[in-house]
Structures are given as C-alpha cells and as structure tokens.
C-alpha positions as CSV (number, residue, x, y, z in Angstrom):
1,X,48.9,110.9,67.1
2,X,50.9,107.8,66.0
3,X,54.6,108.2,65.7
4,X,55.9,107.6,62.2
5,X,58.6,104.9,61.7
6,X,61.9,106.5,60.9
7,X,63.8,104.9,58.0
8,X,67.5,105.7,57.5
9,X,68.5,105.6,53.8
10,X,72.2,105.3,53.2
11,X,73.2,105.6,49.6
12,X,75.7,107.8,47.7
13,X,73.4,108.3,44.7
14,X,71.5,111.6,45.3
15,X,68.7,110.6,42.9
16,X,68.0,107.4,44.8
17,X,68.1,109.2,48.1
18,X,65.6,111.8,46.8
19,X,63.4,109.2,45.3
20,X,63.2,107.1,48.5
21,X,62.8,110.1,50.8
22,X,59.9,111.4,48.7
23,X,58.3,107.9,48.3
24,X,58.6,106.9,51.9
25,X,57.3,110.2,53.2
26,X,54.3,109.9,51.0
27,X,53.7,106.4,52.4
28,X,53.6,107.4,56.1
29,X,57.3,107.1,57.1
30,X,59.8,109.6,58.5
31,X,62.8,109.2,56.2
32,X,66.3,110.3,57.0
33,X,69.0,110.3,54.3
34,X,72.8,109.8,54.5
35,X,75.3,109.7,51.6
36,X,78.1,107.8,53.4
37,X,79.2,106.0,56.5
38,X,80.1,109.2,58.4
39,X,76.6,110.7,57.8
40,X,75.1,107.3,58.7
41,X,76.8,107.3,62.1
42,X,75.6,110.9,62.7
43,X,72.0,110.1,61.8
44,X,72.0,107.1,64.2
45,X,73.2,109.3,67.0
46,X,70.7,112.1,66.3
47,X,67.6,110.1,65.3
48,X,65.5,107.2,66.7
49,X,65.9,105.0,63.6
50,X,63.6,102.0,63.2
51,X,65.2,100.5,60.1
52,X,68.3,101.1,57.9
53,X,68.3,100.8,54.1
54,X,72.0,100.4,53.4
55,X,73.8,100.5,50.1
56,X,76.9,98.2,49.9
57,X,78.9,100.6,47.7
58,X,79.7,103.8,49.6
59,X,82.5,106.2,49.0
60,X,84.1,106.1,52.5
61,X,83.2,102.6,53.8
62,X,82.0,99.1,52.7
63,X,78.4,98.6,53.4
64,X,79.0,95.0,54.6
65,X,81.5,96.3,57.2
66,X,79.0,99.0,58.3
67,X,76.3,96.3,58.7
68,X,78.6,94.0,60.7
69,X,79.7,96.9,63.0
70,X,76.1,98.0,63.5
71,X,75.1,94.4,64.3
72,X,77.7,94.1,67.1
73,X,75.9,96.9,69.1
74,X,72.3,96.9,67.9
75,X,69.4,94.7,66.6
76,X,68.3,97.5,64.3
77,X,66.8,95.9,61.1
78,X,68.9,96.3,58.0
79,X,67.8,96.0,54.4
80,X,70.7,95.8,51.9
81,X,70.2,97.8,48.8
82,X,72.8,97.1,46.1
83,X,73.7,96.5,42.5
84,X,75.4,93.2,43.5
85,X,73.1,90.4,42.5
86,X,75.2,87.3,42.8
87,X,74.2,84.7,45.3
88,X,77.6,84.9,47.0
89,X,77.0,88.6,47.7
90,X,73.5,87.9,49.1
91,X,75.0,85.2,51.4
92,X,77.7,87.6,52.7
93,X,75.1,90.2,53.4
94,X,73.1,87.7,55.5
95,X,76.2,86.6,57.2
96,X,77.0,90.2,58.2
97,X,73.5,90.4,59.8
98,X,71.3,91.9,57.1
99,X,67.6,91.1,57.5
100,X,66.8,91.2,53.8
101,X,68.5,92.0,50.4
102,X,67.1,93.9,47.5
103,X,69.0,94.3,44.2
104,X,69.1,97.4,42.0
105,X,67.3,98.4,39.9
106,X,64.3,98.0,42.2
107,X,60.7,99.0,42.4
108,X,59.9,101.5,45.1
109,X,56.8,99.6,45.8
110,X,58.8,96.4,46.4
111,X,61.1,98.3,48.7
112,X,58.1,99.6,50.6
113,X,56.7,96.1,50.9
114,X,60.1,94.7,52.2
115,X,60.4,97.5,54.7
116,X,56.8,96.9,56.0
117,X,57.5,93.1,56.1
118,X,60.7,93.5,58.1
119,X,59.1,95.9,60.6
120,X,56.2,93.5,61.1
121,X,58.5,90.6,61.7
122,X,60.7,92.4,64.1
123,X,57.7,93.6,66.1
124,X,55.6,90.5,65.9
125,X,54.5,89.0,69.2
126,X,54.6,85.2,68.9
127,X,51.8,83.3,70.6
128,X,53.9,81.9,73.4
129,X,55.3,85.4,74.2
130,X,51.9,86.9,74.9
131,X,51.4,85.4,78.4
132,X,53.8,87.1,80.8
133,X,54.6,83.6,82.2
134,X,56.4,82.8,79.0
135,X,58.9,85.7,78.9
136,X,61.9,83.4,79.4
137,X,62.5,80.4,77.2
138,X,65.0,77.8,78.6
139,X,66.5,75.0,76.6
140,X,69.6,72.8,77.1
141,X,71.0,75.1,79.8
142,X,70.5,78.2,77.6
143,X,68.0,81.0,78.4
144,X,66.4,83.5,75.9
145,X,64.7,86.6,77.3
146,X,62.1,87.3,74.7
147,X,61.5,90.8,76.0
148,X,65.1,92.0,75.8
149,X,66.3,89.4,73.2
150,X,69.2,88.6,75.5
151,X,70.6,85.0,75.1
152,X,72.5,83.6,78.1
153,X,74.8,80.6,77.8
154,X,74.9,77.9,80.4
155,X,78.0,79.5,81.9
156,X,76.3,82.8,82.2
157,X,77.9,84.5,79.2
158,X,75.6,86.9,77.2
159,X,75.6,86.0,73.5
160,X,74.8,88.7,70.9
161,X,72.2,87.8,68.2
162,X,71.4,89.5,64.9
163,X,67.8,90.2,64.1
164,X,67.7,87.3,61.7
165,X,69.4,84.9,64.2
166,X,67.0,85.9,66.9
167,X,63.9,85.2,64.6
168,X,65.4,81.9,63.5
169,X,66.0,80.8,67.1
170,X,62.5,82.0,68.1
171,X,61.0,80.0,65.3
172,X,62.9,76.8,66.4
173,X,62.0,77.4,70.0
174,X,58.3,77.8,69.1
175,X,58.4,74.4,67.4
176,X,60.8,72.2,69.4
177,X,61.4,68.7,68.1
178,X,59.6,69.4,64.9
179,X,61.2,69.5,61.5
180,X,60.9,72.8,59.7
181,X,61.8,72.8,56.0
182,X,63.8,75.6,54.3
183,X,60.7,77.0,52.5
184,X,58.9,77.3,55.8
185,X,61.8,79.1,57.5
186,X,62.4,81.5,54.7
187,X,58.7,82.4,54.6
188,X,58.4,82.8,58.4
189,X,61.7,84.6,59.0
190,X,62.1,86.7,55.8
191,X,58.5,87.0,54.7
192,X,59.1,85.8,51.2
193,X,59.2,82.6,49.2
194,X,62.5,80.8,48.9
195,X,64.3,81.2,45.6
196,X,65.8,78.2,43.9
197,X,69.1,77.2,45.6
198,X,68.5,79.9,48.2
199,X,71.1,79.3,50.9
200,X,70.3,82.2,53.2
201,X,68.7,79.9,55.8
202,X,71.6,77.5,55.7
203,X,74.0,80.4,56.4
204,X,71.8,81.6,59.3
205,X,71.6,78.1,60.8
206,X,75.4,77.8,60.6
207,X,75.8,81.2,62.4
208,X,73.2,80.3,65.0
209,X,75.0,77.0,65.7
210,X,78.2,79.0,66.3
211,X,76.3,81.2,68.8
212,X,75.0,78.1,70.6
213,X,78.4,76.4,70.6
214,X,76.9,73.6,68.6
215,X,79.5,71.5,66.8
216,X,78.8,71.9,63.1
217,X,80.2,68.5,62.4
218,X,77.9,66.7,64.9
219,X,75.3,69.3,66.0
220,X,73.3,68.3,69.0
221,X,70.9,71.3,69.3
222,X,70.0,72.3,65.7
223,X,70.1,69.1,63.8
224,X,69.9,68.7,60.0
225,X,67.2,66.3,58.7
226,X,68.5,65.5,55.2
227,X,66.1,66.3,52.4
228,X,63.7,67.9,54.9
229,X,65.1,70.8,56.9
230,X,66.1,71.5,60.5
231,X,64.9,70.6,64.0
232,X,65.7,71.9,67.5
233,X,66.4,68.7,69.4
234,X,65.7,70.0,72.9
235,X,62.9,70.5,75.4
236,X,61.8,74.1,75.8
237,X,60.5,75.4,79.1
238,X,58.7,78.7,79.5
239,X,59.5,80.7,82.6
240,X,58.3,84.0,84.1
241,X,61.8,85.5,84.0
242,X,65.4,84.6,83.2
243,X,67.0,84.5,86.6
C-alpha cells in the first residue's frame, strides 16, 4: 500500500485547520494540524512530515522566523499561507526559504494544486541525474551532490541551500552557458506563471549568489543578461560521486 504524504498545517484559526484537514484527507493526504509554533515543533518531532503549510501570523511566533529556522536545519518544503498580500511580504517569505506563497482568502483546490506542484518539483528527477554517473555536478571548484543536495565550496566548506535555492541552482547547472529568462525560471522552479513585476526569482538569484560567494556587483558565476535573464557562466562536469 502506498504511503500517504503527510502535510503539516500550522494556523491559529481552528476553522481553517478543520477545513484543510478534512479537504486534504479526502484528497489522499495524511494531514497533521498545529495551532502555533510550539505545536509545530512537536509535530515535526513526532511525524515524518513531507510539506508544511505555514501561516505567518501565529500567537507565539512569527511565521517568517519559523520558516527561516526550519530552513537552517531542513529542506522540508514550505508553503506560506497568509493574509499578507503585498509584494514585499511575498519577497520576504521567499527570502526566508519558502517554496511558494498563497494569500488568504484562498480556494482549497488552489492550495491542493500548489501542494501537489511543490511535491512534484521537490521529488522530480532531472534527466542528467538519472544515470548514476551524474550524481555529482562540479563547476568552478564547487561540487553539488544531487542525491544528498549537499553543496561543497572549493575550500571544502558545506553550504546550506533552501529548497528553492537548490532547484534554481539545479536549473542553471542543467543549462550551463545558456540564458534563462525570468518567466522560464518561475515556471520551472515554482510551477506557475510569473506575475507582473514578480521579483521572487531575482531574490532567489541574489541569495544563491551569496551562497556561491559570487560578488553581486560583478558576479562571475551567475551573470545577469539585461533584458533577458540569467546565465550560469561556467562549465559543468558530471561525476560518479563528490569526493
């Protein structure tokens, strides 16, 4: 029998928790509910969670802080669920490591579609990962282990990546020296079309440059092609393992 994906719903509104628990259960998921940050921590300890639906406004903690703290120790996908709809709030959510952002009031069907999309993206096996000989991707002295998602710097230091940062890096590594525009990146990484003036990808590129120690004033690895998009300016070599 297939194991159901476990979705942790963190929201202080009991009606929203009840609605989502019932809806997700009817659609083949194993939902777990928490009303605040304390119960969220307990649920993460007790259950094998596959994705977190996290409200930003909680009684005992700020959802953005919880997302940031979770990201420092886990690549668990996070879908922000909040009444804050301003672009600045969406950008901060992405900066803290959220994989997607849904504004209240929302349609349960849209939430379900977002959850399925995030799970597909996080589990997708890119073509150049399928052969075992391509487990390690080496570029400009860096090494990315695609099985463990471990990124190793040229000096041997392990660098932590959020789920979104990992997918962005994988997309660039899969298409080295090729310009990818913002619409392509949003579609491939977030599974949706870009909204007008959507800066989520720009924020993720900025954060990934920091991870790669790429000078934002004169980036050498992830270069901006004005009016077009971004390009990874490096040769990529596939290896059996990251030694």
